[in-house]
N, C-alpha and C positions, 0 to 999 in steps of 0.2 A: 504494499500501501504505500503511495507516494508521500511524504511527508506533507503536512500543509504548512500556512503560514507559520500557525502558532497554535501549540495545543494548551488548553485552560484546564488545570490539576484545580478537582474538585473534593474533599473527604469528608465525607459525615457519617454521623452515628446519630441514630433514632431522630432524623431532621423530618420526619412525614410533612409536618407543619408548613415551612419552607423550602422544600430541595425546589419543588416545582416551579415556585418565583424564582428564586436563585439560579435554576439551567432556562429557565424563559428568558432568564433577561441575557445569558449568554448567547442561547442560539437567535435572539434578533437583533444582535452586536451590526455593524456597517461591515465587517468585515466577513467575509462568507465561507471563505478557507482557512477555516481552524478545525480542529477537531477537541469534542468536550469528554474529557476522561473522570470517571467519577469513581472514589471509591470508597462502597460502601464498606465501613468501618465493623465489620458484625452487628448492626441495627438488629433490633426485636421489635421494634413496631414495623409500621407499612412501607419505609423509606423502599426494601425491595420488591415492591411490587408496583409502588410508582416508575420506581427506575428502569424495570422494567419495560415499561409503558410506553415512558417518552422515550425508551431506545428501538423502540420501534414504529416511531413516527419521525424517527431522524436520525439517518445514516452517522450520520458526523460524532453521536454519540454512543462512547463506551466504558460499560460496568466493569469493574472492576472486585472482583468479591472476598473478604477476608475475614477470619476473625479477628475480632476485636483487639487492637494492639496501639492502638492510638494516634493521634494526630501524626508523629513523625515517621514511623511505619506508612501511614497512608500515603505523605505526601512522596515519600522515597518509591513507593511500590508504582505510583498512578506516575510520577515522571518516567521511571524505569519503564513502562508499558508505550511511552509513545518515542517519538524519533525528530522530533521538530525542533530544529536550533534555537526555537525562543521558546518561550516557556509563561505561561500566566500563572498566578493562585487567585483562587476565590472560593471566599466561602461559603457552606451550606444556607445559610441565612442572612446574604446581604444582595444586592442588589446593585448590579453595573450599569453606569448609563449607556446607551444605547454607542456612541461613538467611543469607548475607551481600548477597546483594544488597537481603534485605526488611529487614535492620539498617540498612546505608548510605542508601538513600533513605528512611524512617523519620527516620534522622540530617537529609542534605538539607531533606528538607520542614519538618522543626522547625527549622532554623537558615536562614535563609533569605539571613545573611549569609555562610554558608558556601559556596565556589565547588569544592572539592574536599576529600577526605577519606578515607585511609587508616584501617588500625588493626594489632592485634595476630594475630602469624604463629606459628607452630610453622615454625623449620626442618627441614630431614630430609632424608638422604644420597640417593646416587642411589637407594639400591635404597629408599626410603621407609619406610626407620627413623627414628624421631622423633630430635631430637639436643637433651635438655636441654628446659629447661617453657618456656615462649610470649616471646618477643621482645615487649618493648611502646615502639613508637620514642619518641621524646621531643616536645616540643611544639612545632611549627613556630616558636610567636610566639617563639621564640629566638634565631630565625635570624639571624645575624649578619653581612655580606660582610665588615667591616671586621675579621674575627678573621684569627689566624694560626695554622694552617688556616682557610679560612671556617666559619662556623660554619652548615650547609647547614639551610636548611627541610624538617624530613627527612619526607617521604612517602616507604609502600613501593609505588611503582610498581604491581609484581605485585597489588598490590589497592587499585590508586587508583582512586576513582569522582568524576568531575567534572561538571560543568555546562555543556553543550555552548556558550553562548553564552560563557562565559568564557574557553573553550580559541579558540574563535573568535578573541575579540576580541581575545587575545595575540599572536595567528600561527601556534598550533599547537609540533607537537615543531622544533626547528630540530637543525643536522649538529652536534651538540656531540658528538663523539664517545668514545664510554664516560660521560658523561655528560649526556645530553637529559634526563634523568629530572629532575636537578636545575636545567636550565636552567628544562626548563620550568615548575617547582616555582616558582624566583622567581619569572619573570612573572608567574603565576597570583596569588603572595602582593601583587601591587601593584594587581592587581580586585577581591579579595575577599578570606573570609577563609579559611585550613586547617587542618585539625585532624587529630587522628587517635584514633581512638574507641578505650577499653577492650576492646573485645568482639576474641577470638578469631575474623579472616576466612578465616584459610585455612592452607593448608602450605605454604610455601616450600620450593624442593628445593635444593641446594647441592651445587653437581657439579663435576669438575674440567674440564669444556669450556664454563664459564660465559667469555666475554667477557670480562670485569673480572677475571677469577681465573687464566686462564690463563697468563699470562705477564709479564715485567718488564718487556718492549716497551709490555703494554694497560696497566700498570700508569703506567706514564710518562706516556702518554696519558690516564687517568684523572684522573692528580695533576694535568696541566697545566691541562686542561679543566674538571675542578669548581673549580680557582682562578679561570680566565678567565671561568667565567660568573659569579661572585662579583663579578669588575671590572665584566662586564657590566653585575650589577643598579646597583654601585654609580654609573655609569656614570647610568642610565636615571634613578635617583633625586635624581640631582644635576641635573638638565636636556640630561645633555648628549648628542649624538649614538653610539647604541649600536654596538658593536661587531659586526661579521657574521660567519659561519660556514660558510666557502664548505664545497664537498663533495669539491672535490680535493684540500685540503688535506693529506683524509687521507694520502696520499701519499707526502708530505713529512713528517711524525709517522714514518709507519711506516717509512723510511728513514733518518730519526736515530740514531743507533747509541748514545746517551747520555742521561740524562735533560736535562744542560748544550742539546745538540742538538734533542730535544722544544723546550724552553721557549723556545728562539730563532725555533723556529716560530710558539709561541703567543703572540712577543710583537710580530707583525705587529699594527700598527694600532696599539699602546698607545705613550702617550708615555713616557718616560723613568722618570716615577715608578711611575706601572703598572708598566711593565718590572719594576722593581726588585722590586713588591710581588711577581708574579708569580711571580719566581724564587724569592723566600724564602718566600713559602706553597706553591710545590710541591713545595721541598726537603721542609715538613713533611708533607705529605700524604701523600708517598713513603712517607716512614719511616711513616707511620699505617697505608698500606696494606700493607705489607710487614708490621706484622705480627700480621696476621689471612689472607692474601693465601699461596698455595701457592708465591712466589717471594720471593727476596730480592736488596737490593741488588748490583750489581756494584762491581768495583773502583772506575771509575772513577766512578762516583755517589755511591762514598762520598769521595774527595777535595773531589768540588762542592759536595755537599753541606755539608761541612765550614768549607769556606773561604768559601759563601754566609752558611751561620750566622754564622761566628763575626764577618760585616760587619756584618750583621740582628738580632743577639738583642739588644744593648743598645735599638733603639729601639724593641720590641715592651712592650705591658702585662707588667705584674707578671704577670698568671696568662696569657698569652700564654707568656712566656717560660720559666716554669715548667714550664708545657706540655709544649714543644717541648725542653727540658734532660732532662726525664721519657722521651719517648717515642725524643731521641738517644741518651740514656744506656743505656735499656731496649735498643735495636737494636744497640751497642756490644757489651754484654754477649750476646748472643747472636748475634755475629757470633761473638765471644770463645769460647764455648761448640761452636761450630761446628767448631773448629779454623780460621780465619780471623784469626788476629790480625794480620796485616800488614794487611787491611781494617778491623781491629778501632780498627788506630791511624789509618791514615788517615782515619775518621771522625770521631775522638774528639778534640777541642780539651784540651789539656794541663790547664785549669783546669775541665773537666768527669773528672775523672779518680777526685775521693772518690767523681761519685756514679755511675759508673761503678763501681770497688771495692761500692759499697752490692748494685747489680743483679746484681753477679757472689756474691757472698756468699747472696744472695736465691734465686738457682737451683740453689745447691747444696742447700736447706733445703726449699721451696718444692715439690710435685709440678706437673709440667707442666702438667695437666690444668687445677692450680688457678689457673695463671698465666697460662694462655690466657683464663680466664675472668674473672680483673681484672685484667687488661689489655683485655678487648673494655669493659668495664664503665666502664674509668676514662678510657679515650681515643677509645673513639664514644661510646658511651651515653648519660653522665651528661652531664647539662647543667648548669653551674656557677656 
């Protein structure tokens, strides 16, 4: 079978409610010479039946069946099933704008140095309602694995397009649980340029069942592995042997009962200085995640984060120290408003009480919706 211009890989697990609309948005692309590879990752709902019906309607749709193995295995299997030199990623609950593929292909054709590109998206709720204006991710050129937390090469995987040669050269997705996209982006950046287009490419669904947003357990694992992927990048760029990400370690992560426990698991293979870096960076990342995810720090995490940051803040750059203090005081203020005074005190070093007082005062004046928008803008999206 001839290679199409682009292959779109869609991993799905129990996506019966949204998979049809997701696939339809790809079938209706202005670029017609495509192949749609859907990997059914052991779904137990009606997903398989829906896919069978859709594949009968369109011979461009190929369905790969596998036992439930997770998104990393699903994506690698889907990409391995194809042969096109250009690969696009799409999620089973998102919607692509009709000219998404055309715009990205044109960009890659005109920028041969670029190996992967994403762009702007609209966030939408579970019911499809648009949530605010489009979000434009910052330039991946500002990525820096030495920051606290690491400044990631921000590409949006749900609207990612990349060159197969680069993907295969870096070894594909690895088992970096809840940070597999960031880990791939670091490695792609080492073989070519990454870019974010200004164009709106799709609608990204925000929902309560997402893996990264479902619980504090997932938050801890995401925080540790996102920072561990940064340490991995630092090793490669220094010419040192890379760390590994074995799949069985997920059980150890899930059984850890606190951020401290997850960090101990993540410190395997790290030297003493890397372990110290991971602890501080993961603490900073978790308080950042808790600022916009539907979970909150637990009491034991509060005490551990305070002790870790008290030891490490002095060694940070001025910018990183200010950002960590801002996030720490904001989290403490949020806990106080929730009536968790004891946890607020566990989290906050005495010397940060003035900053905490300012955040508490702001919370009594600024509406919560405005605070959330400001926090997302200042702490996650704007590169300074």
